[in-house]
KOLLODREN-465446 format. One record per residue: x, y, z of N, C-alpha, C in turn. Coordinates in steps of 0.05 Angstrom, whole numbers, padded with zeros to 5 digits, always signed. Example, Ala and Ser with C-alpha at 12.3 -4.5 7.8 and 13.67 -1.06 7.14 Angstrom:
<nodes>
+00264-00114+00156+00246-00090+00156+00264-00066+00156
+00257-00045+00142+00273-00021+00143+00258+00001+00157
</nodes>
This chain:
<nodes>
+00262-00380-00022+00239-00361-00022+00239-00344+00003
+00248-00354+00026+00249-00338+00050+00277-00326+00054
+00294-00327+00035+00321-00317+00038+00332-00304+00013
+00315-00298-00007+00325-00286-00031+00309-00260-00037
+00324-00241-00049+00313-00215-00055+00316-00210-00085
+00295-00196-00097+00296-00190-00125+00314-00167-00131
+00330-00171-00152+00347-00149-00161+00337-00141-00189
+00333-00115-00192+00325-00105-00219+00349-00094-00235
+00348-00100-00260+00369-00090-00279+00356-00076-00303
+00364-00052-00309+00352-00037-00330+00322-00034-00327
+00313-00030-00303+00286-00025-00296+00268-00050-00302
+00279-00074-00299+00262-00098-00301+00276-00119-00284
+00261-00141-00279+00272-00162-00261+00298-00173-00274
+00318-00174-00257+00344-00185-00266+00350-00213-00256
+00351-00215-00229+00357-00241-00217+00351-00242-00187
+00352-00266-00176+00347-00269-00147+00375-00269-00133
+00377-00254-00111+00401-00253-00095+00395-00265-00068
+00412-00285-00061+00407-00299-00036+00423-00288-00013
+00411-00285+00011+00424-00276+00034+00434-00301+00050
+00459-00302+00055+00471-00327+00067+00460-00332+00095
+00457-00311+00111+00448-00316+00139+00418-00325+00138
+00402-00313+00121+00374-00322+00120+00372-00351+00109
+00389-00356+00089+00389-00384+00078+00397-00404+00099
+00417-00398+00115+00425-00416+00137+00403-00419+00158
+00389-00397+00163+00368-00397+00183+00345-00416+00175
+00336-00414+00150+00313-00431+00141+00322-00460+00139
+00347-00464+00130+00357-00492+00128+00360-00505+00155
+00368-00489+00175+00371-00500+00202+00343-00508+00212
+00323-00492+00206+00295-00499+00215+00286-00524+00202
+00292-00527+00176+00283-00551+00162+00298-00576+00170
+00323-00572+00178+00339-00595+00186+00336-00603+00216
+00321-00586+00231+00319-00591+00259+00302-00616+00266
+00285-00624+00247+00269-00648+00250+00260-00658+00224
+00261-00685+00222+00252-00697+00197+00223-00693+00191
+00207-00685+00211+00178-00682+00208+00170-00653+00202
+00190-00635+00201+00184-00607+00197+00173-00603+00168
+00151-00590+00165+00139-00586+00139+00155-00567+00122
+00153-00571+00096+00165-00551+00076+00144-00533+00065
+00120-00532+00077+00098-00516+00067+00105-00486+00069
+00103-00473+00046+00108-00444+00044+00090-00429+00064
+00064-00437+00063+00045-00422+00081+00051-00426+00110
+00060-00450+00118+00066-00455+00146+00089-00437+00155
+00109-00434+00138+00132-00418+00147+00126-00388+00146
+00109-00380+00127+00100-00352+00127+00087-00345+00154
+00068-00362+00162+00054-00357+00187+00072-00360+00211
+00091-00379+00209+00110-00383+00230+00127-00358+00236
+00138-00347+00214+00156-00323+00217+00139-00299+00225
+00115-00297+00215+00098-00275+00221+00091-00275+00251
+00086-00298+00262+00080-00300+00291+00105-00292+00307
+00129-00300+00299+00153-00293+00314+00157-00263+00311
+00153-00252+00288+00157-00223+00284+00137-00207+00301
+00112-00216+00302+00091-00202+00316+00093-00203+00346
+00100-00227+00356+00100-00231+00385+00127-00224+00398
+00148-00225+00382+00175-00221+00394+00190-00198+00381
+00178-00185+00361+00192-00164+00346+00219-00175+00335
+00218-00199+00326+00242-00213+00317+00252-00202+00291
+00277-00191+00291+00287-00179+00266+00293-00199+00244
+00303-00223+00253+00308-00244+00233+00282-00253+00219
+00261-00255+00235+00234-00262+00224+00226-00241+00204
+00229-00216+00210+00222-00194+00192+00237-00196+00166
+00263-00202+00167+00279-00205+00142+00270-00229+00125
+00262-00251+00139+00250-00274+00124+00225-00265+00109
+00208-00250+00123+00183-00242+00110+00187-00221+00088
+00207-00203+00091+00214-00184+00070+00222-00200+00045
+00238-00221+00048+00246-00238+00026+00222-00252+00014
+00205-00262+00031+00182-00278+00022+00162-00261+00005
+00160-00235+00012+00140-00218-00001+00152-00202-00024
+00175-00210-00034+00187-00197-00057+00168-00200-00082
+00157-00223-00085+00140-00227-00109+00116-00208-00109
+00100-00206-00088+00078-00188-00087+00087-00159-00093
+00111-00151-00082+00122-00124-00087+00127-00120-00116
+00140-00139-00129+00145-00136-00158+00120-00136-00174
+00101-00153-00168+00076-00155-00182+00061-00128-00179
+00060-00116-00155+00047-00091-00151+00062-00069-00166
+00088-00068-00166+00103-00048-00181+00098-00050-00210
+00097-00074-00221+00092-00079-00249+00064-00068-00258
+00044-00074-00242+00017-00065-00247+00015-00034-00246
+00029-00022-00226+00028+00006-00222+00042+00021-00244
+00066+00012-00253+00080+00027-00274+00065+00024-00300
+00050+00003-00304+00035+00000-00328+00010+00019-00329
-00001+00024-00304-00024+00041-00302-00017+00070-00303
+00004+00078-00289+00012+00106-00289+00035+00111-00307
+00030+00111-00333+00051+00114-00353+00065+00141-00353
+00051+00162-00344+00062+00188-00344+00075+00196-00318
+00079+00177-00300+00089+00183-00273+00120+00188-00275
+00130+00201-00256+00158+00207-00254+00174+00183-00243
+00160+00163-00233+00172+00140-00220+00176+00117-00239
+00197+00102-00235+00203+00079-00252+00193+00054-00238
+00196+00031-00252+00189+00005-00240+00205+00001-00213
+00231+00008-00214+00247+00004-00190+00238+00022-00167
+00229+00046-00174+00218+00064-00153+00194+00052-00140
+00175+00043-00157+00150+00031-00146+00157+00006-00130
+00176-00010-00139+00183-00034-00124+00194-00027-00097
+00210-00006-00096+00222+00002-00069+00200+00012-00052
+00180+00028-00063+00158+00038-00047+00142+00014-00035
+00138-00006-00052+00123-00029-00042+00137-00044-00019
+00164-00045-00023+00180-00057-00001+00179-00043+00025
+00177-00016+00024+00174-00001+00049+00148-00004+00062
+00127-00013+00047+00101-00018+00059+00097-00046+00071
+00117-00063+00069+00114-00090+00079+00108-00091+00108
+00121-00074+00124+00117-00075+00153+00088-00068+00159
+00077-00048+00144+00048-00042+00148+00031-00065+00141
+00037-00079+00119+00021-00103+00111+00023-00124+00133
+00047-00127+00145+00050-00148+00166+00034-00140+00191
+00032-00114+00197+00016-00106+00220-00013-00110+00216
-00023-00105+00191-00051-00107+00185-00060-00135+00182
-00042-00154+00175-00050-00182+00170-00059-00195+00195
-00082-00209+00193-00093-00224+00216-00094-00254+00208
-00075-00269+00220-00073-00297+00212-00097-00313+00219
-00113-00304+00239-00137-00319+00247-00159-00315+00227
-00157-00295+00210-00179-00289+00190-00170-00296+00162
-00145-00297+00157-00135-00303+00130-00111-00321+00132
-00112-00344+00119-00092-00364+00122-00067-00359+00104
-00069-00341+00085-00047-00337+00066-00038-00308+00067
-00013-00305+00078-00001-00278+00079+00004-00267+00051
+00013-00284+00033+00019-00274+00006-00007-00265-00009
-00028-00281-00005-00053-00272-00018-00063-00246-00007
-00060-00242+00019-00068-00216+00031-00051-00194+00020
-00025-00198+00017-00007-00177+00007-00014-00170-00021
-00020-00190-00037-00028-00186-00065-00053-00169-00067
-00071-00170-00049-00095-00154-00049-00091-00127-00037
-00076-00126-00014-00074-00100+00000-00053-00082-00009
-00031-00092-00021-00008-00075-00028-00015-00055-00051
-00029-00062-00072-00035-00042-00092-00049-00018-00081
-00067-00021-00062-00081+00001-00050-00063+00019-00033
-00045+00005-00019-00025+00020-00003-00008+00037-00022
+00000+00027-00044+00018+00041-00062+00003+00065-00074
-00023+00062-00082-00038+00083-00093-00042+00106-00072
-00046+00098-00047-00048+00118-00026-00023+00134-00023
+00000+00121-00025+00026+00135-00023+00029+00155-00046
+00022+00146-00070+00025+00164-00093+00007+00188-00091
-00018+00183-00082-00037+00205-00078-00027+00225-00057
-00016+00215-00035-00006+00232-00014+00019+00247-00023
+00037+00233-00038+00060+00246-00048+00052+00269-00067
+00032+00264-00084+00024+00285-00103+00013+00309-00088
-00003+00303-00067-00014+00325-00051+00008+00341-00038
+00028+00327-00027+00049+00340-00013+00065+00358-00032
+00070+00347-00056+00085+00363-00076+00071+00388-00084
+00044+00387-00084+00029+00410-00091+00026+00431-00069
+00029+00421-00044+00027+00439-00021+00052+00457-00018
+00047+00482-00010+00069+00499-00001+00077+00490+00027
+00099+00501+00036+00107+00495+00064+00086+00503+00083
+00072+00525+00077+00052+00535+00097+00027+00518+00097
+00019+00507+00074-00004+00490+00073+00003+00463+00087
+00027+00454+00084+00036+00429+00097+00036+00433+00127
+00045+00455+00138+00045+00461+00166+00017+00464+00176
-00001+00473+00160-00029+00475+00168-00041+00448+00172
-00034+00429+00155-00048+00403+00156-00036+00384+00176
-00010+00387+00182+00003+00367+00199-00008+00369+00228
-00010+00346+00241-00019+00345+00268+00006+00350+00287
-00001+00356+00313+00021+00359+00332+00037+00334+00335
+00023+00311+00335+00037+00286+00339+00057+00280+00316
+00048+00284+00291+00066+00279+00269+00089+00300+00268
+00082+00324+00276+00104+00345+00277+00126+00337+00296
+00118+00329+00320+00139+00321+00340+00154+00295+00330
+00141+00277+00317+00154+00254+00307+00174+00261+00286
+00167+00281+00269+00186+00289+00248+00210+00303+00260
+00205+00319+00280+00227+00334+00293+00245+00314+00307
+00234+00294+00320+00249+00274+00334+00266+00257+00315
+00255+00252+00292+00267+00235+00272+00295+00247+00264
+00297+00273+00262+00322+00286+00253+00342+00290+00276
+00335+00282+00300+00353+00283+00322+00355+00310+00336
+00335+00326+00335+00336+00352+00349+00336+00347+00380
+00348+00365+00394+00349+00364+00423+00321+00369+00433
+00315+00361+00458+00289+00367+00470+00284+00397+00471
+00303+00414+00476+00299+00443+00478+00293+00454+00450
+00307+00444+00429+00302+00454+00402+00274+00445+00393
+00266+00421+00400+00240+00411+00393+00218+00428+00406
+00221+00436+00430+00200+00453+00443+00199+00481+00430
+00222+00490+00423+00223+00517+00409+00209+00516+00382
+00215+00494+00366+00202+00492+00340+00172+00488+00343
+00165+00472+00363+00137+00466+00367+00121+00492+00374
+00133+00508+00392+00121+00533+00400+00119+00553+00376
+00139+00554+00360+00139+00571+00336+00116+00562+00317
+00113+00535+00314+00092+00525+00297+00064+00532+00308
+00061+00530+00335+00036+00536+00348+00029+00566+00343
+00048+00584+00346+00043+00612+00342+00036+00617+00313
+00050+00604+00295+00044+00606+00267+00016+00599+00260
+00006+00576+00271-00021+00568+00265-00041+00587+00277
-00036+00597+00300-00055+00615+00313-00058+00641+00297
-00037+00652+00287-00038+00678+00274-00041+00677+00244
-00036+00654+00232-00036+00654+00203-00054+00633+00191
-00049+00608+00198-00064+00586+00184-00093+00586+00189
-00101+00591+00213-00130+00589+00219-00146+00611+00206
-00132+00632+00196-00147+00654+00183-00149+00649+00152
-00136+00628+00142-00137+00623+00113-00160+00604+00106
-00170+00606+00081-00191+00588+00071-00181+00559+00075
-00198+00542+00085-00189+00514+00091-00184+00496+00068
-00195+00503+00044-00191+00485+00021-00169+00493+00003
-00151+00512+00010-00131+00522-00008-00104+00509-00002
-00092+00496-00022-00066+00483-00017-00044+00503-00021
-00046+00522-00040-00026+00541-00046-00030+00567-00029
-00024+00564-00002-00028+00588+00014-00007+00609+00008
-00015+00635+00010+00004+00656+00004+00026+00657+00024
+00049+00669+00015+00072+00673+00033+00065+00692+00055
+00072+00686+00080+00067+00705+00101+00082+00731+00097
+00070+00752+00103+00082+00779+00099+00102+00784+00121
+00119+00803+00118+00139+00810+00137+00126+00819+00163
+00104+00833+00160+00088+00843+00183+00078+00819+00199
+00069+00799+00185+00059+00775+00199+00081+00760+00213
+00104+00759+00201+00127+00745+00214+00134+00759+00239
+00133+00785+00239+00138+00801+00263+00118+00794+00285
+00093+00792+00277+00072+00786+00297+00076+00758+00309
+00083+00739+00292+00088+00711+00301+00112+00711+00321
+00133+00726+00314+00157+00728+00331+00148+00741+00358
+00133+00761+00357+00124+00775+00382+00108+00756+00401
+00090+00740+00387+00073+00721+00403+00092+00699+00415
+00111+00690+00399+00130+00670+00409+00145+00680+00433
+00155+00704+00432+00170+00715+00453+00154+00719+00478
+00128+00723+00475+00111+00726+00498+00105+00698+00511
+00099+00678+00493+00091+00652+00503+00114+00636+00513
+00139+00642+00504+00162+00626+00513+00166+00627+00543
+00159+00648+00556+00163+00651+00584+00147+00631+00600
+00124+00623+00590+00106+00604+00605+00106+00576+00592
+00112+00575+00565+00111+00550+00552+00136+00534+00551
+00159+00547+00553+00185+00533+00552+00196+00529+00581
+00205+00505+00587+00215+00499+00613+00242+00510+00618
+00259+00512+00596+00285+00523+00598+00286+00552+00589
+00302+00567+00601+00304+00596+00595+00318+00599+00568
+00305+00613+00550+00317+00618+00523+00313+00648+00516
+00331+00657+00499+00329+00685+00491+00307+00691+00471
+00303+00717+00466+00282+00725+00447+00292+00718+00419
+00272+00713+00402+00277+00707+00374+00268+00728+00355
+00282+00732+00334+00274+00752+00313+00254+00739+00294
+00242+00754+00278+00223+00744+00258+00238+00727+00237
+00263+00735+00231+00279+00719+00212+00285+00691+00223
+00290+00689+00249+00296+00663+00261+00271+00645+00261
+00248+00657+00267+00223+00643+00267+00217+00632+00240
+00220+00649+00219+00215+00641+00192+00234+00617+00184
+00259+00619+00192+00279+00599+00186+00271+00572+00200
+00262+00574+00225+00255+00549+00239+00230+00536+00225
+00211+00552+00218+00187+00540+00207+00191+00529+00178
+00209+00543+00164+00216+00532+00137+00230+00505+00141
+00248+00503+00160+00262+00478+00165+00243+00456+00175
+00224+00465+00192+00204+00446+00202+00188+00434+00180
+00180+00451+00161+00165+00440+00138+00181+00420+00122
+00206+00425+00119+00224+00405+00105+00226+00380+00120
+00228+00382+00147+00230+00358+00164+00204+00341+00161
+00182+00355+00162+00155+00341+00160+00153+00328+00134
+00160+00342+00112+00157+00331+00086+00175+00306+00082
+00200+00307+00092+00218+00284+00090+00208+00261+00107
+00196+00267+00130+00186+00246+00148+00162+00232+00136
+00143+00247+00126+00119+00235+00114+00125+00221+00088
+00143+00232+00071+00148+00221+00045+00178+00220+00040
+00191+00200+00052+00220+00198+00048+00227+00193+00019
+00250+00202+00010+00257+00198-00019+00260+00168-00025
+00254+00162-00050+00257+00134-00059+00286+00128-00064
+00296+00108-00051+00325+00101-00054+00328+00078-00073
+00353+00072-00078+00359+00050-00098+00346+00024-00089
+00335+00011-00108+00321-00015-00103+00340-00035-00090
+00364-00035-00100+00384-00057-00091+00400-00049-00067
+00393-00028-00053+00407-00020-00029+00392-00032-00005
+00405-00050+00010+00393-00061+00033+00407-00052+00057
+00393-00047+00079+00405-00037+00103+00421-00059+00117
+00445-00052+00126+00462-00071+00139+00464-00063+00169
+00463-00083+00186+00466-00078+00215+00480-00102+00228
+00482-00100+00254+00496-00122+00268+00481-00148+00268
+00455-00146+00265+00439-00170+00267+00439-00186+00241
+00437-00172+00219+00436-00186+00193+00452-00170+00173
+00474-00181+00164+00490-00168+00143+00482-00181+00116
+00473-00164+00099+00464-00175+00072+00488-00179+00054
+00493-00204+00048+00514-00211+00029+00501-00228+00008
+00507-00223-00016+00493-00236-00038+00509-00259-00050
+00496-00282-00051+00508-00305-00064+00489-00314-00085
+00495-00308-00110+00477-00313-00132+00476-00343-00138
+00452-00356-00136+00450-00384-00141+00448-00389-00172
+00453-00414-00179+00449-00422-00207+00420-00422-00213
+00410-00405-00232+00381-00404-00237+00370-00430-00248
+00388-00448-00258+00378-00473-00268+00376-00494-00248
+00388-00488-00223+00386-00509-00202+00359-00512-00191
+00353-00534-00180+00327-00540-00169+00330-00559-00145
+00308-00561-00130+00309-00579-00106+00281-00588-00102
+00277-00611-00088+00250-00619-00082+00235-00599-00066
+00248-00584-00047+00234-00564-00032+00226-00541-00050
+00243-00532-00068+00235-00510-00085+00212-00518-00103
+00213-00543-00114+00191-00552-00131+00165-00553-00116
+00167-00562-00090+00142-00565-00074+00131-00537-00069
+00148-00519-00062+00138-00492-00056+00126-00479-00080
+00139-00483-00103+00128-00471-00128+00101-00483-00135
+00099-00509-00131+00073-00522-00137+00051-00512-00117
+00058-00509-00092+00039-00501-00072+00031-00472-00078
+00050-00454-00087+00044-00427-00092+00023-00424-00115
+00027-00440-00136+00008-00441-00158-00019-00451-00148
-00019-00472-00131-00044-00483-00121-00059-00463-00104
-00044-00449-00087-00057-00429-00070-00071-00407-00086
-00057-00398-00107-00069-00377-00123-00094-00387-00138
-00091-00412-00148-00114-00424-00162-00138-00427-00143
-00132-00434-00118-00154-00436-00098-00167-00409-00093
-00151-00388-00090-00162-00362-00086-00180-00353-00109
-00170-00357-00133-00186-00350-00157-00212-00366-00158
-00209-00392-00152-00233-00410-00152-00253-00401-00132
-00244-00393-00108-00263-00385-00087-00277-00359-00096
-00262-00340-00106-00274-00314-00115-00293-00319-00137
-00287-00336-00157-00304-00343-00179-00329-00356-00170
-00327-00374-00150-00351-00388-00140-00369-00368-00126
-00357-00349-00111-00374-00329-00097-00389-00312-00117
-00375-00304-00139-00388-00287-00158-00409-00302-00174
-00404-00328-00179-00424-00344-00193-00448-00348-00177
-00445-00352-00151-00469-00354-00133-00484-00328-00133
-00470-00306-00132-00484-00280-00132-00498-00275-00158
-00486-00283-00180-00498-00280-00207-00524-00297-00208
-00523-00321-00199-00546-00338-00200-00569-00331-00181
-00562-00315-00161-00583-00306-00142-00598-00281-00153
-00588-00270-00175-00602-00247-00186-00629-00255-00199
-00647-00237-00202-00673-00244-00215-00668-00250-00245
-00686-00264-00257-00683-00274-00284-00678-00250-00304
-00693-00229-00302-00690-00206-00319-00661-00194-00318
-00650-00192-00294-00624-00181-00290-00603-00199-00303
-00607-00225-00299-00589-00244-00311-00589-00243-00341
-00613-00240-00352-00615-00239-00381-00602-00213-00393
-00606-00191-00379-00593-00166-00387-00563-00168-00387
-00552-00179-00365-00523-00183-00363-00513-00202-00385
-00529-00222-00391-00520-00242-00411-00519-00228-00439
-00540-00213-00446-00540-00200-00471-00517-00179-00473
-00512-00166-00451-00491-00144-00451-00463-00156-00454
-00458-00176-00438-00430-00187-00437-00425-00210-00456
-00445-00226-00462-00441-00249-00480-00444-00242-00508
-00465-00227-00515-00470-00220-00543-00460-00192-00549
-00451-00177-00529-00439-00151-00535-00460-00131-00544
-00486-00134-00536-00506-00115-00546-00504-00089-00529
-00512-00067-00542-00513-00041-00529-00538-00040-00513
-00542-00020-00496-00567-00018-00480-00591-00014-00499
-00587+00002-00520-00609+00007-00539-00618-00020-00553
-00598-00036-00560-00604-00062-00572-00618-00081-00553
-00610-00080-00527-00624-00096-00507-00652-00087-00503
-00657-00061-00504-00684-00051-00502-00702-00062-00524
-00691-00063-00548-00707-00075-00570-00710-00105-00567
-00689-00119-00558-00689-00148-00555-00709-00157-00534
-00710-00143-00512-00727-00152-00489-00752-00135-00486
-00755-00115-00503-00779-00098-00501-00783-00085-00474
-00760-00074-00464-00760-00060-00439-00754-00031-00444
-00759-00014-00424-00751+00014-00427-00722+00017-00422
-00711+00037-00432-00681+00042-00429-00674+00046-00400
-00688+00061-00384-00682+00063-00356-00683+00036-00341
-00701+00018-00349-00701-00008-00336-00677-00024-00342
-00669-00024-00368-00644-00039-00376-00620-00028-00360
-00618-00001-00359-00595+00011-00346-00595+00004-00317
-00619+00004-00305-00621-00001-00276-00613-00030-00270
-00622-00049-00288-00616-00077-00285-00586-00082-00286
-00573-00068-00306-00543-00071-00307-00529-00061-00283
-00537-00038-00273-00524-00025-00251-00529-00041-00225
-00554-00048-00220-00561-00062-00196-00549-00091-00195
-00548-00103-00218-00536-00129-00219-00507-00129-00213
-00492-00111-00224-00463-00108-00218-00459-00099-00189
-00475-00081-00180-00472-00072-00152-00476-00095-00132
-00496-00112-00138-00501-00135-00120-00478-00154-00120
-00467-00159-00143-00444-00178-00145-00420-00166-00131
-00416-00140-00135-00393-00126-00122-00395-00127-00092
-00420-00124-00082-00424-00125-00053-00417-00152-00042
-00424-00174-00058-00418-00200-00050-00387-00205-00049
-00374-00194-00069-00344-00197-00069-00331-00182-00046
-00341-00158-00040-00331-00143-00017-00335-00158+00009
-00357-00169+00013-00364-00184+00037-00346-00209+00039
-00342-00223+00016-00324-00246+00016-00295-00237+00024
-00286-00216+00013-00258-00207+00018-00255-00200+00047
-00275-00187+00059-00274-00179+00088-00273-00204+00105
-00289-00224+00100-00290-00247+00117-00267-00268+00113
-00258-00269+00088-00238-00290+00080-00210-00279+00082
-00205-00255+00069-00178-00244+00068-00172-00222+00088
-00193-00214+00102-00190-00192+00122-00180-00167+00108
-00191-00160+00085-00183-00137+00070-00198-00113+00079
-00184-00091+00088-00198-00066+00095-00211-00053+00070
-00236-00047+00072-00251-00037+00048-00251-00007+00048
-00241+00005+00027-00242+00033+00023-00246+00038-00008
-00246+00063-00016-00254+00069-00043-00235+00056-00063
-00209+00057-00058-00190+00045-00077-00192+00015-00079
-00198+00002-00055-00200-00028-00056-00226-00035-00071
-00247-00020-00068-00272-00025-00083-00268-00021-00112
-00252-00001-00120-00245+00002-00149-00231-00023-00160
-00213-00034-00145-00198-00057-00154-00217-00081-00158
-00235-00084-00138-00254-00105-00140-00274-00102-00163
-00281-00077-00168-00299-00071-00190-00286-00079-00217
-00260-00073-00219-00246-00081-00244-00245-00111-00246
-00240-00125-00223-00238-00154-00224-00266-00166-00232
-00287-00154-00221-00314-00163-00229-00319-00160-00258
-00312-00137-00269-00317-00131-00297-00302-00152-00315
-00277-00158-00307-00261-00178-00322-00274-00206-00319
-00283-00211-00295-00295-00237-00290-00320-00242-00306
-00337-00221-00308-00362-00222-00324-00356-00227-00353
-00336-00214-00364-00329-00217-00392-00318-00245-00397
-00302-00254-00379-00290-00281-00381-00312-00303-00378
-00330-00299-00359-00351-00318-00352-00369-00321-00377
-00379-00300-00386-00398-00301-00409-00382-00309-00434
-00357-00302-00436-00341-00311-00459-00339-00340-00460
-00335-00353-00435-00334-00382-00435-00360-00395-00443
-00383-00383-00434-00408-00395-00442-00411-00392-00472
-00402-00370-00484-00406-00366-00512-00389-00386-00527
-00364-00392-00519-00347-00412-00532-00359-00439-00531
-00370-00446-00507-00382-00473-00504-00407-00477-00522
-00421-00455-00527-00445-00457-00543-00439-00461-00573
-00414-00454-00581-00407-00456-00609-00393-00482-00616
-00390-00499-00597-00376-00525-00603-00392-00543-00620
</nodes>
């Protein structure tokens, strides 16, 4: 589990590939003492601590292997939801893998005991944010992108491609002149900014040539408008590539001196006491998470006033429309609608609060949408169970 990576074949799960060095590492840890636990959660927190406190590369690789399942689960859910997307399951899976380091940084072991549970909750939102940003970037022209990017991100993008310090300062100054003469004069809400005119490029070049005398530490020659345009076009490409790197092959893993990825495919029918124990614990952890969330929602449901509970019951258990509930309970339509909305909002608030305190999940609009969908499913299942019990 801490040494295997998922391989996709024909855009679906194919097999698990084991990394020999990671496998030896975890086996050495387990063999170091007869009293060392085989608890999945223990080792997840153990490697996370080593990664966080020591920037340990081996620990990071163990965690990348450990979180393959949440990555695949997130990719499967995403590809099912966005059926018209240009991305495949393998693309989504690779995107999820690239977000693991962010998940590790955001995870707080003192507030959430399960790294995998946190990843299962946080990763879908991370992936949606990436897709939304990618779509926005694809719609933006080079000039809109240069308008939006901050100085910090611009310099990071230029540094990433290995430009010399002198070239970086020249590109940065050209970008500053561009913003001063062009971007700030455009409507702020327009993504498709018009192409700068040749006259404007000349003005930007003139401003650059004036400012370079005081802004650049090294002496450089004057630049033509064509050079400035070329620099800024290239800068936009650098920024776009830095913010949204292309999706690479799922099965391509980085090799370096510290960890060389070599694959030794295990017999899928083989088993071990440790594997069985981890599998059982994984199921148990998930069941515990679901039980806790269900208990929280049930408490919230029972704390609602009697009328709200009755409206929810008729709506979800008996499948009545709002108009039918109006006739059943002799209420006004606005009252029925308000009871439904307020009841669900109250339960959703309870679920958000529980997630914050138990899983340390950052709450934003996408996360709330996920919780709202979970609540809707829970209500239908909950009242469905009551309905089945009443017909026995």
